[in-house]
C-alpha positions in Angstrom: -0.2 0.0 0.1 1.7 3.0 -0.9 0.4 6.9 0.1 1.9 10.3 0.4 5.8 8.8 -0.4 5.3 6.1 2.1 5.2 2.1 1.4 3.4 0.5 3.6 3.4 -3.2 3.9 3.9 -6.8 5.8 7.1 -7.8 6.6 8.0 -11.5 5.0 11.9 -11.5 5.0 14.7 -14.2 5.3 16.8 -11.2 6.5 18.2 -13.0 10.0 18.5 -9.3 11.5 14.6 -8.4 10.6 13.1 -12.0 11.1 11.7 -10.8 14.5 9.2 -8.3 12.6 7.9 -10.7 10.4 4.2 -10.4 10.1 4.7 -6.7 11.7 3.7 -3.5 9.7 6.6 -2.3 7.7 6.5 1.5 7.1 9.1 2.5 4.4 9.6 6.1 3.2 10.8 6.5 -0.3 11.6 9.4 -2.8 10.3 10.1 -6.3 13.5 8.3 -7.7 12.4 4.8 -5.6 15.1 5.2 -3.3 14.7 3.9 0.1 15.0 7.0 2.9 14.2 5.2 6.1 12.4 2.5 7.3 10.8 1.2 10.7 8.3 -1.4 11.7 5.0 -1.2 13.7 5.4 -4.2 16.3 2.4 -5.8 18.2 -0.3 -5.9 15.3 -0.4 -8.8 12.8 -2.3 -7.3 9.7 -3.8 -9.5 7.1 -4.5 -6.8 4.8 -3.5 -2.9 5.0 -5.2 -0.2 3.9 -3.9 3.8 4.5 -5.5 7.0 4.4 -4.5 10.2 6.2 -1.7 8.2 8.1 -4.3 6.2 9.5 -3.5 2.4 9.0 -7.0 0.4 8.7 -6.3 -3.4 8.5 -7.9 -6.6 9.0 -6.3 -8.7 12.0 -4.7 -11.7 11.0 -6.5 -13.8 13.8 -9.9 -12.5 14.3 -10.2 -10.5 10.9 -11.9 -7.8 12.7 -11.3 -4.7 10.6 -9.4 -2.0 12.7 -8.0 1.8 12.3 -4.8 2.3 14.2 -3.1 6.0 14.0 0.6 5.4 14.7 0.9 9.0 15.7 -1.8 9.0 18.6 -1.4 5.0 19.4 -5.2 4.8 19.1 -7.1 1.9 17.7 -10.7 1.7 16.9 -12.8 -1.5 15.6 -14.9 -0.5 12.5 -16.3 -4.0 11.9 -16.9 -7.1 14.5 -17.4 -9.3 11.9 -14.6 -11.5 9.8 -13.1 -9.0 6.9 -11.2 -9.7 4.3 -10.4 -7.9 0.7 -10.6 -4.4 2.3 -10.2 -1.5 0.0 -10.6 2.1 1.1 -12.6 4.6 -1.3 -12.9 8.0 -0.3 -14.7 7.9 3.3 -15.8 4.1 2.5 -14.4 0.7 3.1 -15.4 -1.9 0.9 -15.0 -5.5 2.1 -15.9 -9.1 2.0 -17.6 -10.1 4.9 -16.8 -13.7 5.6 -19.3 -13.8 8.5 -22.3 -13.4 5.8 -21.8 -15.9 3.0 -18.6 -13.8 1.6 -20.9 -11.0 0.5 -20.0 -7.4 0.0 -19.9 -4.6 2.4 -18.9 -1.2 3.2 -18.7 0.8 6.4 -18.4 4.5 6.5 -14.8 5.8 8.5 -16.5 8.8 9.7 -20.0 7.2 11.0 -19.4 3.7 11.3 -22.4 2.8 9.3 -22.2 -0.6 8.0 -24.3 -1.3 4.8 -24.7 -4.8 3.0 -23.9 -4.4 -1.0 -25.0 -7.8 -2.4 -25.6 -11.6 -2.0 -23.1 -13.0 -3.9 -19.7 -14.8 -2.8 -17.4 -12.0 -3.9 -13.8 -11.4 -3.9 -11.0 -8.8 -4.4 -13.4 -5.7 -4.5 -11.7 -2.6 -6.0 -13.0 0.7 -6.5 -12.8 3.5 -9.6 -14.8 6.4 -10.2 -17.6 5.3 -7.8 -17.7 1.8 -9.3 -16.9 -1.2 -7.2 -15.1 -3.9 -9.5 -15.0 -7.3 -8.0 -14.9 -11.3 -8.8 -17.9 -13.1 -8.2 -18.6 -16.7 -7.9 -22.1 -18.2 -8.7 -22.9 -22.0 -9.7 -19.0 -22.6 -9.6 -18.7 -19.7 -12.3 -16.2 -16.7 -11.7 -16.9 -13.6 -13.6 -15.4 -9.9 -13.4 -18.6 -7.7 -12.1 -19.1 -4.6 -11.3 -21.8 -2.2 -9.5 -22.4 1.5 -7.8 -21.1 2.1 -4.5 -24.7 1.5 -3.1 -24.7 -1.9 -4.4 -27.0 -1.1 -7.5 -26.7 -1.7 -11.1 -24.8 -5.0 -10.8 -23.6 -6.5 -13.9 -21.1 -8.9 -15.5 -18.1 -7.6 -17.7 -16.5 -10.8 -18.3 -16.2 -14.4 -17.3 -13.1 -15.3 -15.8 -11.3 -16.2 -12.3 -8.3 -13.4 -11.5 -6.7 -12.3 -8.5 -4.8 -9.4 -6.9 -6.3 -6.6 -8.8 -4.8 -3.0 -9.1 -6.0 0.1 -10.5 -3.3 1.8 -12.7 -4.4 4.8 -14.1 -7.6 3.8 -15.9 -6.7 0.2 -16.4 -7.8 -2.5 -14.0 -4.9 -4.7 -14.2 -5.2 -8.3 -12.6 -3.4 -12.0 -12.9 -6.1 -14.1 -14.9 -5.8 -17.2 -13.1 -6.4 -19.4 -16.7 -2.7 -18.5 -16.9 -0.4 -17.3 -14.2 2.2 -15.9 -16.4 0.0 -13.3 -17.9 -1.3 -9.9 -16.6 -4.2 -9.0 -18.1 -6.3 -5.6 -17.8 -9.3 -3.8 -18.6 -9.6 -0.4 -19.9 -12.4 1.2 -17.3 -12.6 4.3 -19.8 -13.2 2.2 -22.6 -14.4 -1.3 -21.3 -16.1 -2.4 -24.6 -12.5 -3.4 -25.8 -12.9 -6.2 -23.8 -9.7 -8.1 -21.6 -6.5 -7.0 -22.8 -2.9 -8.6 -21.8 0.3 -6.8 -21.6 3.2 -8.3 -23.5 5.8 -8.7 -21.1 6.9 -12.6 -20.8 9.6 -12.0 -23.4 10.9 -9.1 -21.6 10.9 -11.1 -18.2 12.7 -13.9 -19.8 15.3 -11.4 -21.2 15.8 -9.5 -17.7 16.1 -12.5 -15.9 19.0 -13.9 -18.3 20.8 -10.5 -17.3 20.6 -11.2 -13.5 23.7 -10.9 -11.9 23.0 -13.6 -9.3 22.4 -16.5 -11.9 25.3 -15.1 -14.2 27.7 -15.4 -11.3 26.1 -18.7 -10.1 27.3 -20.4 -13.8 23.8 -22.0 -14.2 22.4 -23.0 -17.7 20.0 -20.1 -18.1 18.4 -21.7 -21.0 15.9 -23.8 -19.4 14.3 -21.3 -17.0 10.7 -20.5 -18.0 8.6 -17.8 -16.5 6.3 -19.8 -14.1 4.1 -17.0 -12.6 3.6 -13.6 -12.0 2.0 -12.3 -8.5 1.2 -9.6 -6.3 0.5 -6.7 -8.2 0.5 -3.6 -7.1 1.0 0.2 -8.7 3.7 2.8 -7.6 4.8 6.2 -9.3 3.4 5.2 -12.4 4.5 1.9 -12.7 3.1 -2.0 -12.4 5.1 -3.7 -9.6 4.7 -7.5 -9.4 6.9 -10.6 -8.0 8.0 -13.1 -10.6 8.7 -17.1 -10.1 11.1 -18.7 -13.0 11.3 -22.5 -12.9 13.7 -24.5 -14.9 13.1 -28.1 -16.1 14.4 -29.7 -12.9 12.1 -27.9 -11.0 14.7 -25.3 -9.3 12.9 -22.0 -9.4 14.5 -18.2 -9.0 12.1 -15.5 -7.7 12.4 -11.8 -8.5 10.6 -8.3 -8.5 10.0 -6.6 -12.1 8.3 -3.4 -12.7 6.2 -2.3 -15.9 6.0 0.9 -17.0 3.2 2.0 -19.0 4.6 5.4 -20.7 7.6 3.2 -22.3 6.2 -0.5 -22.4 9.5 -1.6 -20.7 9.8 -4.2 -17.9 12.9 -3.7 -15.6 14.1 -4.9 -12.3 12.1 -3.6 -9.3 15.1 -2.1 -7.3 13.9 -2.2 -3.9 15.6 -5.8 -3.0 14.8 -5.0 0.6 11.2 -5.6 0.6 12.0 -9.2 0.2 
């Protein structure tokens, strides 16, 4: 989660010096050149998901899945939703989320008044909001669909039949990993949805990038057998789509990396923040 020059995340590292903070909230300040300025950790809070608005960290607790708001400046915490909350996303003064205590349907809660509203009766996943519309994955009769509706739950409609994960808004594009092929990042142009689902042309660039990786080159491994296995954990930072990659060879050995796609140039490059791992 990126807000006002601060990257918020949940630490998951193999670094021995930082392992004691695994599961804690990591707060990383960066500059416009994507360089780290500082980092610290908020301890004793184990979030499953994080959203940040005006310095307040909203998250679902990893154990209880209650939806909480925590202000690190005042050290005050508020319980907004007592039910089991998944996939929370903040839009304006609303948090939209899946309520696992009510058939995995979508709800919203006002961050100002605390009023909770039920939005649908459908098993729903990955809600995300763009221009007052909620886009989400619906599941009915074993069929997954990309759907959208208004903020009050009305005008619900199907946009495409597919199963996806980790959607993120990139400018006017809804980007996601299509689970029919984990190597592909697809997108829907939200200003021109009639164009349908499109794909980013990144696989060849990623393989070329991997072939130039200093770690693999120094290992002396035969790079020709490595293939892109999957892309995951999409996010949008400073005009770029950022994501994890995993490559595997014919023996099952694998290599993990981070990459970023620049929408202005169409180019893929390595993600420079190695310390996030």
